VOZA-977808 format. One line per 4 residues: number of its first residue (from 0); their letters; for each residue x, y, z of N, C-alpha, C, O, CB. Coordinates in steps of 0.1 Angstrom, whole numbers, plus 5000, padded with zeros to 4 digits. Glycine has a CB too. Layout:
N
NUM) a) X Y Z X Y Z X Y Z X Y Z X Y Z; ...
//
This chain:
82
0) xxxx) 6540 4719 8277 6534 4706 8278 6519 4707 8275 6512 4716 8280 6537 4701 8292; 6514 4698 8267 6500 4698 8264 6492 4690 8275 6496 4678 8278 6497 4692 8250; 6482 4696 8280 6473 4689 8289 6463 4680 8282 6458 4684 8272 6466 4699 8299; 6461 4668 8287 6451 4660 8281 6438 4663 8287 6437 4671 8297 6455 4645 8284
4) xxxx) 6427 4657 8281 6414 4659 8286 6413 4654 8301 6406 4661 8309 6404 4652 8278; 6419 4643 8304 6419 4638 8317 6426 4647 8327 6421 4649 8338 6426 4624 8318; 6437 4653 8323 6444 4663 8332 6434 4675 8334 6433 4680 8346 6457 4668 8325; 6428 4680 8324 6419 4691 8326 6407 4688 8335 6403 4696 8343 6413 4696 8312
8) xxxx) 6402 4676 8334 6391 4671 8342 6396 4670 8357 6388 4674 8366 6385 4658 8337; 6407 4665 8359 6413 4664 8373 6415 4678 8379 6412 4680 8390 6426 4656 8373; 6420 4687 8371 6422 4701 8376 6408 4707 8379 6407 4714 8390 6429 4709 8365; 6398 4705 8371 6385 4710 8373 6379 4704 8386 6373 4711 8394 6376 4708 8361
12) xxxx) 6381 4691 8388 6376 4684 8399 6382 4690 8412 6375 4692 8422 6378 4669 8398; 6395 4692 8412 6402 4698 8423 6397 4712 8426 6395 4716 8438 6417 4698 8421; 6394 4720 8416 6389 4734 8417 6376 4733 8424 6373 4741 8433 6389 4741 8404; 6367 4725 8419 6354 4724 8425 6354 4719 8439 6347 4724 8447 6345 4714 8416
16) xxxx) 6363 4710 8442 6364 4705 8456 6368 4716 8465 6363 4718 8476 6375 4694 8457; 6378 4725 8461 6382 4736 8469 6370 4746 8471 6368 4751 8482 6393 4743 8462; 6362 4748 8461 6351 4757 8462 6340 4752 8471 6335 4759 8479 6345 4760 8448; 6338 4739 8471 6328 4732 8480 6333 4733 8494 6325 4735 8503 6325 4718 8475
20) xxxx) 6346 4731 8496 6352 4732 8509 6350 4746 8515 6347 4748 8527 6367 4729 8509; 6351 4757 8507 6348 4770 8511 6334 4772 8516 6331 4777 8526 6352 4781 8500; 6325 4766 8508 6310 4766 8511 6308 4759 8524 6301 4764 8533 6302 4760 8500; 6313 4747 8525 6312 4739 8537 6316 4746 8550 6310 4746 8560 6319 4725 8536
24) xxxx) 6328 4753 8549 6334 4760 8560 6324 4772 8564 6322 4774 8576 6348 4766 8556; 6319 4779 8554 6310 4790 8557 6297 4785 8563 6292 4792 8572 6307 4798 8544; 6292 4774 8559 6280 4769 8564 6282 4764 8579 6273 4766 8587 6275 4757 8556; 6294 4759 8582 6297 4755 8595 6299 4767 8605 6294 4766 8616 6309 4746 8596
28) xxxx) 6305 4777 8600 6309 4788 8609 6298 4799 8610 6299 4807 8620 6321 4794 8604; 6289 4801 8600 6280 4812 8600 6266 4806 8601 6260 4802 8591 6282 4820 8588; 6260 4807 8613 6246 4801 8616 6236 4808 8607 6227 4801 8602 6243 4803 8630; 6237 4821 8605 6227 4828 8596 6228 4824 8582 6218 4822 8575 6229 4843 8597
32) xxxx) 6240 4821 8577 6242 4817 8563 6236 4803 8562 6230 4799 8552 6258 4816 8560; 6239 4794 8572 6233 4781 8572 6218 4781 8572 6212 4774 8564 6238 4773 8585; 6212 4790 8580 6198 4791 8581 6192 4796 8567 6181 4792 8563 6193 4800 8592; 6199 4805 8561 6195 4810 8547 6194 4798 8537 6184 4797 8530 6204 4821 8543
36) xxxx) 6205 4790 8537 6205 4779 8528 6194 4769 8532 6187 4764 8523 6219 4772 8529; 6192 4766 8544 6181 4757 8549 6168 4762 8544 6160 4754 8539 6182 4755 8564; 6165 4775 8546 6152 4780 8542 6150 4780 8527 6139 4777 8523 6151 4795 8547; 6160 4782 8520 6159 4782 8505 6157 4768 8500 6148 4766 8491 6171 4788 8498
40) xxxx) 6163 4758 8505 6161 4744 8501 6147 4740 8505 6140 4733 8497 6172 4735 8508; 6143 4743 8517 6130 4739 8522 6119 4745 8514 6109 4739 8510 6128 4742 8537; 6121 4758 8510 6111 4765 8502 6109 4759 8489 6098 4758 8483 6114 4780 8501; 6121 4755 8483 6120 4749 8469 6112 4736 8470 6104 4734 8461 6135 4746 8464
44) xxxx) 6114 4728 8480 6107 4716 8482 6092 4719 8484 6083 4713 8478 6112 4708 8494; 6089 4729 8492 6075 4732 8495 6067 4737 8482 6056 4733 8480 6074 4743 8506; 6074 4745 8474 6068 4750 8462 6065 4738 8452 6055 4738 8446 6077 4760 8455; 6075 4729 8451 6072 4717 8443 6061 4709 8448 6053 4704 8440 6085 4709 8442
48) xxxx) 6060 4707 8461 6049 4700 8467 6036 4706 8464 6026 4700 8460 6051 4699 8482; 6035 4720 8465 6023 4727 8462 6019 4725 8448 6007 4724 8445 6024 4742 8466; 6029 4726 8439 6026 4724 8424 6020 4710 8422 6011 4708 8414 6039 4726 8416; 6027 4700 8428 6022 4686 8427 6008 4685 8431 5999 4678 8425 6031 4677 8434
52) xxxx) 6005 4690 8443 5991 4690 8448 5981 4696 8439 5970 4690 8436 5990 4696 8462; 5984 4708 8433 5975 4715 8424 5974 4707 8411 5963 4705 8406 5981 4728 8421; 5985 4702 8406 5984 4694 8393 5976 4681 8394 5969 4677 8385 5999 4691 8388; 5977 4675 8406 5971 4662 8408 5958 4663 8415 5952 4653 8420 5980 4653 8415
56) xxxx) 5953 4675 8417 5940 4677 8424 5940 4670 8438 5931 4664 8442 5929 4672 8416; 5951 4672 8445 5952 4666 8458 5952 4677 8468 5959 4686 8468 5966 4657 8459; 5943 4675 8478 5942 4685 8489 5950 4681 8501 5945 4678 8511 5927 4687 8492; 5963 4679 8499 5972 4674 8509 5978 4686 8517 5988 4684 8524 5982 4665 8504
60) xxxx) 5973 4697 8516 5979 4709 8523 5979 4708 8538 5985 4716 8545 5973 4722 8518; 5971 4699 8544 5970 4697 8558 5983 4690 8563 5987 4690 8575 5958 4690 8563; 5989 4683 8554 6002 4676 8557 6012 4685 8561 6014 4696 8555 6006 4667 8544; 6020 4682 8572 6030 4692 8577 6042 4693 8568 6054 4691 8573 6034 4688 8591
64) xxxx) 6040 4697 8556 6051 4698 8546 6062 4707 8550 6074 4705 8548 6046 4701 8532; 6059 4718 8557 6069 4728 8561 6078 4722 8571 6091 4724 8571 6062 4740 8567; 6073 4714 8580 6082 4707 8590 6091 4697 8584 6103 4696 8587 6073 4701 8602; 6085 4689 8575 6093 4679 8568 6103 4684 8559 6114 4680 8559 6083 4669 8561
68) xxxx) 6100 4695 8552 6109 4701 8542 6121 4708 8550 6132 4707 8545 6102 4711 8533; 6118 4714 8561 6128 4720 8569 6138 4710 8575 6150 4712 8575 6122 4729 8580; 6132 4699 8579 6141 4688 8585 6149 4682 8573 6161 4679 8575 6132 4677 8591; 6143 4680 8562 6150 4674 8550 6162 4684 8546 6173 4679 8543 6141 4672 8538
72) xxxx) 6159 4697 8546 6170 4706 8542 6181 4706 8553 6193 4707 8549 6163 4721 8541; 6177 4706 8565 6187 4705 8576 6196 4692 8574 6208 4692 8576 6180 4705 8590; 6189 4681 8572 6196 4668 8570 6206 4669 8558 6217 4665 8559 6186 4657 8567; 6201 4675 8547 6210 4677 8535 6222 4685 8539 6233 4681 8535 6202 4683 8524
76) xxxx) 6220 4696 8545 6231 4705 8548 6241 4698 8558 6253 4700 8557 6226 4718 8554; 6236 4691 8568 6244 4685 8578 6253 4674 8571 6264 4672 8574 6236 4678 8589; 6247 4667 8561 6255 4657 8554 6266 4664 8545 6277 4658 8544 6246 4648 8545; 6262 4675 8540 6272 4683 8532 6284 4687 8540 6295 4686 8536 6265 4694 8525
80) xx) 6281 4692 8552 6292 4699 8560 6299 4689 8569 6310 4693 8575 6287 4710 8567; 6294 4677 8571 6301 4668 8580 6307 4656 8572 6313 4647 8578 6291 4662 8590
//
């Protein structure tokens, strides 16, 4: 039987859903794994913020970007796993 493009896309979607479910489960069950993801997401945001400040000659480094980026990363992960 020949699979259509739609069939292939549906199969790929199901495969990705299963993989994301594995990730969600790991993030829920392993606090250290969760914290690693949170730190990496927050760091990516902080680096982009620092680049923006440098590029735009803005001295906004007094702004509590680390607290905000950590909270944003936590919020993102909680939405992903719940």
